[in-house]
C-alpha angles and dihedrals in degrees: 000000000000124000127182146191134071097262093051090046093052091047092052094043090055090057136057090261111144109240111196098189142347127218114198133182108255091244095042106150108183098116093185091063093042091052092049092050089053092048090052090045092233115174104246129196123193113215143174117258094254089055091052090048089056089058097044127003095198126099093285096168089219098302132092124173128199111217139160118284115273114282107228121209125237123249089249089059091048092053092060087085128068096220121056129176117208123195114212102213100309111187104194115081090202090061092047092049092048092049091050089051091050091049092054093046092049094046096250106146103182132069133168127203130178122252094226135044095012143084116282124204102283139151095282093049091050093049095048092045089052093228096309091124085087092057099049122064108234123193124193112208134190097225126024096197094052088047092052091051091051091050091049089053086056094055103268124141112218118220118186127195118235142149094246109047141090119313102268090229091061098056123101107237098179115126130024111341137190111194113199119203115200131225116283095245107023104029119213117001113246099252093043090051092049090054096052118107092209136013118218126203132191108220114239117213099172133062096276115087099207145020130235109277094245093048092049090047092052093053095050096039090058091046089053095049091045088067091047093059 
């Protein structure tokens, strides 16, 4: 897979991540990155901007790296932590990247995404998350409902986010928690919603009736971890 951007590049170059190849703008001037590529003996090609744009259309900042596909965690690895965030078929990679970044900042180490009809870990997610995809265990599962049932068997309480639930500040978050964030347009899917133990709502006092998925996730994630302290 291809990833791009200076922050992502620096994060990967500071780790043992295998970098297959680097594509740089011919006038790329970040000497720190250039030096690290040389130290790691990464094959580097210097290209015109239009050539870089053919590889990746995102805001690549003059650097694109080819790396191995993302290595997803198993469900057993995910269940080593008491707080898990599950994404119910989110479609915007910017939201997914922002939620991963929030998880890392809040100390949440486990995240679950669906295999189908949702964003996978791609270049945009990695750029928005500023490299934090390497610090949060992410599992990709075939069926969210079956996964929720398995988590409940292992002592987790499932809390879904919705527009018509209990004020998120009035829910008891002690214990093992799975927080489910719904799709940007449709919210929680019906079967996922039916398998939640509690439904949490963020009160709206203005004219808008909902928040961006990543903003809503950030508010409730920090409310969850506040009770874990």
